[in-house]
C-alpha positions in Angstrom: 62.6 20.1 -40.4 59.3 20.4 -38.1 57.5 18.2 -40.2 60.1 15.3 -39.9 60.4 15.9 -35.9 56.5 15.7 -35.8 56.5 12.4 -38.3 59.2 11.0 -35.8 57.2 11.8 -32.7 53.6 10.5 -33.9 55.9 7.2 -35.1 57.3 7.0 -31.6 53.7 7.2 -30.0 52.7 4.8 -32.3 55.3 2.1 -31.8 54.3 3.1 -27.8 50.8 2.2 -28.5 51.4 -0.9 -30.5 53.6 -2.4 -27.7 51.0 -1.6 -25.3 48.5 -3.3 -27.1 50.5 -6.4 -27.5 51.1 -6.7 -23.7 48.1 -5.7 -22.4 45.5 -8.4 -21.7 42.3 -8.2 -23.5 39.9 -8.2 -20.6 41.6 -4.9 -19.8 41.9 -3.8 -23.6 38.3 -3.7 -24.4 37.1 -1.3 -21.4 40.1 0.8 -22.2 38.9 1.5 -25.9 35.4 1.5 -24.6 36.6 4.3 -22.2 38.3 6.0 -25.1 35.3 5.8 -26.8 33.2 7.7 -24.3 35.9 10.6 -23.9 35.9 11.1 -27.7 32.0 11.2 -28.0 31.5 13.5 -25.0 34.3 15.9 -26.2 34.9 15.8 -29.5 32.3 18.6 -30.8 34.0 18.6 -34.5 33.0 15.3 -35.3 30.1 15.2 -33.4 29.0 18.1 -35.5 29.7 16.1 -38.7 27.8 12.9 -37.5 24.8 15.1 -36.5 24.7 16.7 -39.7 24.9 13.2 -41.7 22.4 11.5 -39.4 19.9 14.5 -39.5 20.3 14.5 -43.5 19.9 10.8 -43.7 16.9 10.0 -41.4 15.7 13.3 -40.7 12.7 12.8 -37.9 12.2 9.4 -38.8 14.3 8.4 -35.6 14.7 10.2 -32.4 17.5 12.4 -31.2 18.5 9.4 -28.6 18.8 6.9 -31.2 21.0 9.1 -33.2 23.3 9.9 -30.4 23.3 6.1 -29.8 24.4 5.6 -33.4 27.1 8.3 -32.7 28.5 6.2 -29.8 28.6 2.8 -31.5 30.2 4.4 -34.5 33.0 5.9 -32.3 33.2 2.2 -30.4 33.3 0.8 -34.0 36.0 2.9 -34.9 38.2 2.3 -31.7 37.8 -1.5 -32.2 38.8 -1.4 -35.8 41.7 0.9 -34.7 42.8 -1.8 -32.4 42.6 -4.5 -35.4 44.6 -2.1 -37.8 47.3 -2.8 -35.1 47.0 -6.4 -34.2 46.6 -7.2 -37.3 50.2 -6.1 -38.8 51.6 -9.2 -36.3 49.2 -11.3 -35.8 49.3 -15.1 -37.3 46.9 -16.1 -39.8 45.3 -18.7 -37.5 44.7 -16.1 -35.0 43.2 -13.7 -37.5 41.0 -16.4 -38.7 39.5 -17.0 -35.1 38.4 -13.5 -34.9 35.8 -13.5 -37.7 33.2 -16.1 -39.5 32.0 -15.9 -43.0 28.3 -15.3 -44.0 27.7 -16.6 -47.8 31.2 -17.5 -48.1 30.1 -19.9 -51.1 29.7 -16.8 -53.5 33.4 -16.3 -53.3 34.2 -20.0 -53.3 32.4 -20.3 -56.3 33.6 -17.1 -58.0 37.1 -18.7 -57.7 36.1 -22.4 -59.2 34.2 -20.9 -61.9 37.7 -18.8 -62.7 35.9 -15.4 -62.3 37.9 -12.4 -62.0 36.7 -10.8 -58.8 36.3 -7.0 -57.7 35.3 -6.8 -54.0 33.5 -3.6 -52.7 33.0 -2.7 -49.3 32.9 0.4 -46.8 34.2 1.9 -44.0 32.0 -0.2 -41.9 32.5 -2.2 -39.0 35.7 -4.0 -38.8 37.2 -3.1 -42.2 40.6 -3.7 -41.1 40.6 -7.2 -40.6 38.0 -8.0 -43.5 40.9 -7.0 -45.9 43.4 -9.6 -44.6 41.3 -12.0 -43.8 40.1 -12.2 -47.6 43.8 -12.0 -48.8 45.1 -14.8 -46.7 42.2 -17.3 -47.4 41.4 -16.5 -51.1 44.5 -14.8 -52.8 46.4 -12.1 -53.3 44.4 -8.8 -52.8 44.9 -5.4 -54.7 43.7 -2.9 -52.2 43.0 1.0 -53.2 44.3 3.1 -50.2 45.2 6.4 -49.4 48.8 7.0 -48.7 49.2 8.0 -45.0 50.4 11.6 -44.3 53.4 10.1 -41.9 55.9 8.1 -44.5 57.2 6.3 -41.5 53.9 4.7 -40.4 53.1 4.4 -43.8 56.1 2.2 -44.2 54.8 0.0 -41.5 51.5 -0.4 -43.0 52.7 -1.5 -46.5 55.0 -3.9 -44.7 52.1 -5.4 -42.8 50.0 -5.3 -45.8 52.5 -7.2 -47.7 52.9 -10.1 -44.9 49.2 -10.3 -45.1 49.1 -11.3 -49.0 47.6 -7.5 -49.9 49.0 -5.3 -52.6 48.8 -1.8 -51.7 47.8 0.6 -54.7 48.2 4.4 -54.1 45.0 6.2 -54.9 46.2 8.5 -57.2 47.7 5.9 -59.7 45.4 3.1 -58.6 43.7 2.4 -62.1 46.9 1.3 -63.7 47.5 -0.8 -60.3 43.7 -2.4 -60.9 44.3 -3.2 -64.5 47.5 -5.0 -63.5 46.2 -7.0 -60.7 43.3 -8.3 -62.8 45.5 -8.9 -65.5 47.6 -11.3 -63.3 44.5 -12.8 -61.7 44.7 -11.3 -58.3 41.5 -10.2 -56.4 41.1 -6.1 -56.3 39.2 -4.8 -53.2 37.8 -0.9 -53.3 36.3 1.2 -50.6 33.5 2.8 -52.4 31.7 5.2 -49.7 33.3 8.2 -49.3 33.6 11.5 -51.2 35.6 11.8 -54.2 36.3 14.8 -56.3 36.0 13.2 -59.6 33.2 10.7 -59.6 29.9 10.7 -61.1 26.4 11.9 -60.0 24.2 9.3 -58.2 22.0 9.1 -55.2 22.9 7.9 -51.7 20.1 7.9 -49.2 18.3 9.8 -51.6 20.9 12.7 -51.6 23.1 13.7 -54.4 26.9 12.5 -54.2 29.8 12.0 -56.4 31.1 8.1 -56.5 33.7 6.0 -58.1 32.9 4.5 -61.1 36.1 2.5 -61.3 34.8 -0.9 -60.2 31.8 -0.6 -62.7 34.4 0.1 -65.4 36.8 -2.5 -64.4 33.8 -5.4 -64.2 32.6 -4.4 -67.7 36.0 -4.6 -69.1 37.3 -7.9 -67.7 34.0 -9.4 -67.6 34.7 -9.5 -63.8 32.1 -10.3 -60.7 31.6 -7.4 -58.2 31.3 -8.8 -54.7 30.2 -6.9 -51.8 31.5 -7.9 -48.6 31.1 -6.0 -44.9 32.7 -7.0 -41.7 30.0 -6.5 -39.3 31.5 -6.1 -35.5 29.7 -8.4 -33.1 32.1 -7.6 -30.1 35.5 -7.1 -29.5 37.7 -8.9 -31.7 34.7 -10.7 -32.9 33.2 -10.1 -36.3 31.2 -11.7 -38.9 32.4 -11.1 -42.5 28.8 -10.6 -44.7 29.3 -11.4 -48.3 26.0 -10.4 -50.7 25.2 -12.0 -54.0 27.8 -10.8 -56.5 26.9 -8.4 -59.2 27.5 -10.4 -62.5 27.6 -8.2 -65.6 26.9 -11.1 -67.8 23.4 -11.6 -66.1 22.6 -7.6 -65.5 19.6 -6.7 -68.0 20.8 -2.8 -68.0 17.9 -0.4 -68.7 19.9 2.4 -70.5 23.1 2.9 -72.7 25.0 4.0 -69.8 25.8 0.9 -68.0 28.7 2.2 -66.0 26.3 4.9 -64.2 23.5 1.7 -63.7 26.3 -0.4 -62.2 27.8 2.2 -59.8 23.9 2.8 -58.6 23.3 -0.9 -57.8 26.6 -1.2 -55.7 25.7 2.1 -54.1 22.6 0.4 -53.3 23.8 -2.5 -51.4 26.3 -0.1 -49.6 23.2 2.1 -48.4 21.2 -1.4 -47.4 24.0 -2.7 -45.1 24.0 1.0 -43.2 20.4 0.8 -43.2 19.9 -2.2 -41.7 23.0 -1.6 -39.0 23.9 2.2 -38.9 25.9 1.9 -35.9 29.0 0.7 -37.6 29.5 3.0 -40.4 31.9 5.8 -40.4 29.5 8.6 -39.9 32.6 11.0 -39.4 32.9 11.8 -42.9 31.6 14.4 -44.9 30.3 12.3 -47.4 27.6 14.6 -49.1 30.0 17.9 -49.0 29.7 18.3 -52.9 26.2 19.2 -52.8 25.1 20.1 -49.2 28.0 22.1 -47.8 25.8 24.1 -45.6 24.8 21.4 -43.3 28.5 21.1 -42.3 28.7 24.7 -41.6 25.7 24.8 -38.8 
């Protein structure tokens, strides 16, 4: 009973915030979100410690503490702007959504579709991922997205309904494998966010540190002769993004060096994610314990 009351309370708060976001002018919303960023950046000690631990592990002394604090602030700001995208994109028109982003290297997707290739999009919790997925789905066809079910069933229902309007099929993480197989067989595209910790994965290096990573995209690409197309939503400003597409990984053309094609392909995908984060680390979700499988001690300091 207490859980249900809490769910209804949070659902009500969510509806209130969604209404406020809908009626409030953009010139007020942007400074409001930045103000919220400053508050969280200053007082959220728990996640600040996680961000610091991650940045110290990845960059060590190669960047200054001042730069690390700048990355932390920008990561929070990116997160708040992305949170707004999550809310607005549930009701926005396709035309308005398209105005918020432009494509870089869009031709990779167009060529893949023209050549009747199955597509597996990979991305990260980076920049405005909440605009990248609906944008791709509305422009290039139905997209089956692997996602963790939200704890609040009321908000989760709204989320699923919004995804449906944006031409997205939601796949529950625990049973995603069957859903992805079905989607590819039905000539739909698949999208997977591959940058977070998972309990059952294969061991690879990420920023020269051991992690567990999903190999599902590699297995699917090899099984279906599919293209793996990396895509990232880089934040330029509030409601202003660039969708950057990397050159596809084509299993037909890759010269594998070992018999373990799955692992090699998984490492290639991880390297692309790493490259994007290294180039512009400010927009990644540093608040996640990505390295906790092998470096638990860094989060206990």
